[in-house]
C-alpha positions in Angstrom: -12.2 3.0 17.9 -14.5 1.0 19.5 -17.1 1.9 17.2 -15.0 1.3 14.1 -13.6 -2.2 15.4 -17.4 -3.3 16.2 -18.2 -3.1 12.6 -16.0 -6.2 12.0 -14.8 -5.2 8.8 -11.3 -3.5 10.0 -8.7 -5.0 8.2 -5.9 -2.3 8.4 -5.4 0.8 9.6 -2.9 3.7 9.8 -1.3 5.2 12.8 1.3 7.8 13.5 3.2 6.3 16.7 4.2 9.8 18.0 0.6 11.0 18.6 -1.5 10.6 21.8 -3.0 7.4 22.3 -1.7 5.8 19.3 0.0 2.9 21.3 -3.1 1.8 23.1 -5.0 1.8 19.3 -2.2 -0.1 18.0 -2.7 -2.7 20.5 -6.7 -2.8 20.2 -6.3 -3.4 16.7 -3.7 -5.4 16.7 -5.8 -7.8 19.3 -8.7 -7.4 17.0 -6.7 -9.0 13.6 -6.1 -5.7 12.1 -2.8 -5.0 10.2 -1.3 -1.9 11.9 0.4 0.4 9.5 2.6 3.3 10.0 2.1 6.4 8.3 1.2 10.2 8.0 3.8 10.6 10.6 6.9 12.8 12.4 7.7 10.1 14.4 11.5 9.6 15.4 13.7 6.5 14.6 13.5 5.6 18.4 9.3 5.5 18.3 8.8 3.7 15.3 10.9 0.4 16.3 9.2 0.5 20.1 5.6 0.8 18.6 6.3 -2.2 15.8 7.5 -4.3 18.6 4.6 -3.3 20.9 2.1 -4.1 18.0 3.7 -7.7 17.5 3.8 -8.2 21.1 0.2 -8.0 21.0 -0.3 -10.4 18.0 -0.6 -8.0 15.4 1.0 -7.8 11.8 2.6 -4.3 11.0 3.6 -2.5 7.7 4.6 0.7 6.3 1.6 2.7 4.8 3.1 4.0 1.5 6.6 3.9 2.6 8.5 7.5 1.9 5.7 9.1 1.5 3.9 11.4 4.4 7.1 10.1 7.0 10.1 12.1 5.3 13.3 10.3 3.5 16.2 8.6 5.4 19.5 10.0 6.1 22.6 8.8 7.6 22.1 10.7 11.3 18.1 11.0 11.0 16.8 7.5 9.5 13.4 8.6 10.7 10.1 6.2 10.1 11.2 5.3 6.6 14.3 4.0 8.3 13.1 2.0 10.9 10.7 0.4 8.7 13.2 -0.8 6.1 15.2 -1.8 9.3 12.5 -4.0 10.4 13.0 -7.7 10.0 9.0 -8.1 9.5 7.0 -5.3 8.6 5.5 -5.3 5.1 6.3 -2.2 3.3 3.6 -0.3 1.1 5.0 1.3 -2.3 3.2 3.8 -4.6 5.3 2.8 -8.0 3.7 5.4 -10.1 7.0 7.6 -11.0 5.8 10.4 -9.0 5.2 9.0 -5.1 8.5 7.3 -5.3 12.1 6.9 -7.2 12.6 3.9 -8.8 15.9 3.4 -6.8 13.9 4.0 -3.7 11.8 1.3 -4.6 14.4 -1.0 -5.6 15.7 0.0 -1.8 12.7 -1.5 -0.4 12.8 -4.6 -2.5 16.5 -5.3 -1.1 15.8 -4.4 2.6 12.3 -6.4 2.5 12.7 -9.5 0.0 8.7 -10.5 -0.3 7.6 -8.1 1.9 7.2 -5.1 -0.9 3.6 -4.6 -1.5 2.8 -2.4 -4.5 -0.3 -0.1 -3.6 -2.2 2.6 -6.1 -3.2 5.0 -3.0 -5.7 5.7 -6.1 -8.5 8.6 -5.7 -11.6 8.9 -7.4 -10.0 10.6 -10.5 -8.1 7.0 -11.1 -8.8 6.3 -14.9 -10.5 9.1 -15.7 -7.6 11.0 -17.9 -6.3 14.6 -17.4 -8.8 16.9 -15.6 -10.3 18.5 -12.6 -11.5 16.4 -9.7 -11.3 16.7 -5.7 -10.6 14.6 -2.6 -12.1 15.6 0.6 -13.7 18.8 -0.4 -10.4 19.9 -1.9 -9.7 20.7 -5.5 -7.5 18.7 -7.3 -5.9 18.7 -11.0 -4.4 15.8 -12.8 -2.0 16.4 -15.6 0.2 13.6 -17.1 -0.7 10.9 -14.5 0.0 13.4 -11.5 -2.7 14.5 -8.8 -2.0 17.8 -7.0 -3.6 20.2 -4.5 -3.8 23.9 -5.4 -0.4 24.2 -3.7 1.1 21.5 -5.9 1.4 18.6 -3.3 0.6 15.2 -4.0 -3.0 14.2 -3.8 -3.1 10.6 -3.6 -2.5 8.8 -7.0 -4.2 7.6 -10.0 -2.2 4.5 -10.5 -3.6 1.5 -11.5 -2.2 -1.5 -10.4 -1.4 -3.3 -13.8 0.6 0.4 -14.2 2.6 -0.7 -11.2 3.4 -4.3 -12.2 4.9 -2.6 -15.2 6.9 0.2 -13.9 8.4 -2.7 -11.2 9.5 -4.8 -14.5 10.7 -2.1 -16.1 12.9 -1.2 -12.8 14.2 -4.9 -13.5 12.4 -7.1 -11.2 11.3 -10.2 -12.9 7.7 -10.7 -13.8 7.0 -13.8 -11.2 8.5 -11.4 -8.3 6.9 -8.4 -9.6 3.7 -10.6 -9.2 3.8 -11.5 -5.9 4.3 -7.5 -5.0 0.5 -7.8 -6.0 -0.7 -11.0 -4.9 1.3 -12.9 -2.1 2.7 -10.4 -0.4 -0.3 -7.8 0.3 -2.3 -11.0 1.2 0.3 -12.1 3.7 0.3 -8.6 5.3 -3.2 -9.2 6.0 -3.1 -12.4 7.0 -5.6 -13.9 4.3 -4.0 -17.6 3.7 -6.6 -18.6 1.2 -5.5 -16.3 -1.6 -2.7 -14.4 -3.3 -1.1 -17.2 -5.3 -2.5 -19.9 -7.9 -2.4 -23.2 -5.9 -4.9 -25.7 -5.7 -7.2 -25.1 -2.5 -6.9 -21.2 -2.6 -9.6 -19.1 -4.0 -9.4 -18.6 -7.3 -8.6 -14.4 -7.9 -6.5 -14.1 -10.9 -5.6 -11.4 -13.6 -4.7 -12.3 -17.0 -2.1 -10.1 -18.8 -1.3 -9.7 -22.4 2.1 -10.1 -23.6 2.9 -5.8 -22.9 1.3 -6.7 -19.4 -2.4 -5.2 -19.7 -4.8 -6.5 -18.4 -6.8 -9.6 -20.6 -8.8 -10.9 -18.1 -10.2 -10.5 -14.5 -11.6 -13.4 -12.2 -13.1 -13.4 -8.7 -13.6 -16.5 -6.6 -13.1 -18.0 -10.0 -16.1 -16.2 -11.9 -15.2 -13.5 -14.6 -15.7 -10.0 -14.1 -16.3 -8.1 -17.4 -13.9 -5.4 -17.9 -16.6 -2.9 -19.6 -18.3 -2.7 -16.3 -18.9 0.8 -15.5 -17.2 2.8 -12.8 -19.6 3.9 -10.4 -18.6 7.6 -9.5 -19.3 7.8 -5.7 -21.4 11.2 -4.8 
């Protein structure tokens, strides 16, 4: 952890609160300005709120790392991590809205529970944008079929979602376009404490994706500079 913090590039981390050392790590990352997410966890519904309060007490920002996924669902007598995160008044809630990870109604539940704090994420792996076929994730073989990436046993292996697709799905679920756009701009920026971007306002950094009428990408600008859409993707070794 000390080595990671010394790099000066850590902006967000994910921790399972029930694991040994998680609280100490959360406090250290919070003190260093990193957003602390709860995810890949089997914690109960009492452990998670206590963890979130402690991180916030250290001046940290908190979030759900891909809400509902790798943390179980919500039941009346066992709300679990997802229920605790939905009930938290300040946590930002990441959602993978690809039609495979989360049902549209679960997404709308998160939206109702946390107005202005839903963050649409891709959780994309290296196969994103390459269509159906074979790939790998952390040395494990992955098969992509119909936009669903799975390991050999059928478990989901990350996503091949791109964020323009997440925007379209949010709109299809009934979210107004302006609100859906904030889930991809203002909300993620705020969750990371980045106050110089995320909205189109004078004085902010000019990061912008322009879309056509059918919500496909037309142009991209980063810091006011256009990014060629035909720039090839680099396959990582």
